[in-house]
C-alpha positions, 0 to 999 in steps of 0.5 A, spaced: 544 382 837 544 385 844 545 380 850 541 379 855 542 383 862 541 380 868 537 382 874 542 384 880 540 379 885 539 381 893 538 375 898 535 377 904 536 372 910 541 366 908 539 360 912 540 353 910 535 355 905 537 362 903 545 361 902 543 355 898 538 359 893 543 365 894 549 360 892 545 357 886 543 363 883 550 366 883 552 360 879 548 362 873 550 368 872 547 374 875 550 378 881 548 377 887 548 380 894 546 378 901 544 380 908 543 376 914 544 379 921 549 374 921 556 376 917 559 370 919 553 367 915 554 372 909 562 372 909 561 365 908 557 365 901 563 369 899 567 363 895 561 362 891 561 369 888 554 372 893 557 379 895 555 382 902 551 388 904 551 392 910 544 393 911 536 391 907 537 399 906 544 398 902 541 391 899 536 393 896 539 399 893 544 395 889 539 390 887 533 390 882 531 384 885 530 383 892 529 375 894 526 375 902 528 369 905 525 370 913 522 366 917 515 370 919 511 376 917 513 380 923 520 379 920 519 381 913 515 387 917 521 388 921 527 389 915 522 394 911 523 402 916 528 405 919 533 409 916 536 402 914 530 398 913 528 395 905 524 401 904 528 406 905 534 403 899 528 400 893 528 404 887 521 406 883 522 398 877 524 394 883 521 387 885 520 384 891 520 377 893 517 374 898 519 366 899 518 366 905 511 360 907 507 366 911 500 367 911 496 368 905 495 376 907 501 377 908 504 379 900 497 382 898 498 387 905 506 388 903 504 389 895 499 395 897 505 399 902 510 398 897 506 400 890 507 408 892 514 406 891 513 403 884 515 396 887 512 389 884 511 384 890 510 377 888 510 371 893 513 365 891 514 360 897 518 353 895 519 346 897 524 342 896 530 344 901 537 346 901 540 340 898 535 341 892 535 348 892 544 347 890 541 342 884 536 348 881 530 344 882 526 347 887 518 347 887 516 354 886 509 356 887 509 363 884 503 369 885 504 375 882 500 379 876 501 376 869 506 381 867 510 381 873 511 373 873 513 373 865 519 379 868 521 374 874 520 367 871 527 366 868 530 369 875 526 363 878 527 358 873 534 359 875 533 356 881 527 352 881 520 350 877 516 355 878 509 355 877 504 360 876 498 358 881 494 365 880 495 373 884 499 376 890 498 371 895 496 365 891 504 362 893 502 363 899 495 358 899 499 353 894 504 352 900 501 352 906 496 346 902 502 343 902 506 343 908 499 341 909 499 334 906 506 334 907 505 334 915 501 329 915 504 325 911 510 325 915 506 323 921 504 316 917 512 315 915 514 315 922 509 311 925 509 306 918 518 305 920 517 305 926 512 299 926 517 296 921 523 297 926 519 293 931 517 288 928 525 286 926 524 288 919 530 291 914 528 299 914 531 299 906 527 293 904 521 296 906 522 303 904 524 300 897 517 295 897 513 302 899 515 306 893 512 302 888 505 302 893 500 307 895 504 310 900 510 312 896 512 319 897 517 323 896 519 324 903 519 317 903 523 315 897 527 322 898 527 325 905 529 320 909 534 316 906 539 323 905 537 325 913 535 320 918 536 314 915 543 316 914 544 316 922 542 324 921 538 329 924 542 335 921 537 341 920 535 341 912 528 343 914 527 344 922 522 342 926 521 349 928 519 351 921 514 345 920 511 347 927 510 354 924 508 352 918 502 348 920 500 354 926 499 358 920 494 352 916 491 352 922 489 359 922 488 361 916 484 355 915 479 357 921 480 364 918 476 361 912 471 356 915 475 350 913 475 344 918 481 340 920 482 334 923 488 331 921 492 337 920 491 339 927 493 332 930 500 334 925 501 341 929 500 338 935 505 334 934 511 337 931 509 343 936 510 338 943 517 336 938 519 343 938 518 344 945 522 338 948 527 341 945 528 338 938 526 344 935 532 346 930 532 338 928 531 336 922 523 334 921 525 327 920 527 326 927 520 324 928 521 317 925 527 316 930 523 319 937 517 315 933 522 308 933 525 309 939 518 310 943 517 303 940 522 300 943 527 300 936 531 306 935 534 308 928 543 307 929 546 313 929 541 318 932 542 320 939 535 323 942 
């Protein structure tokens, strides 16, 4: 019986999440290369078995699957064209996976553009953050044709739990729905913990108690203890990205005629916090900001 030949993987964009995915995929036996505007970020991945590419074109030429982890649609479009762009290196039969959170219209547009090159497009945004990515536990929401999903599922399973939610673009719809819910939940957590802190309650015990109640959530039980409640607001998922995602939610909801109230409030709050200079901090900083405003600052957090 012949050995399974794993596809060569290229990662375009190695911020905190892209770096974690690249390292995780390499640890699972895949040949992985990366490209980023910051050569230092790519070089830092070498000990984890991740190689480098000098341009998007070279990355595409040396990869069977290219995973895009770029901030937004303009960044994706910007990496495609030109002499050293992704399109110049993509080969017939390759697959491009959009792991970024972007407008749901973007993946179908990209699919139409790359179809004439014989390149398949899959949208597979993720939820969970860098720590979960390194453990291979990301939730992956996949929009793809059945054939494309079947082909890419083993790779996605190397760094998470993929769920095929529908055709191209539907992964982004699921992700925007997820982030809408998550953003609203964060507001409730920030105000609830600020209330408990101001009243003098032990936040760890309050959090544990709520974990068995109707206010329970993964963000409260898992994310907050790793970030703001441990005295750290270094970005695992930055306020700037949360503001971007809530903007995408608002724009898409308006286009398809879905009224938002809590979503609009969440967008306003995260944009306000971003504009106050906290855009590069983890979104959990909202807990510290609300607690400080209540006169009960979180120990160890400098605002």
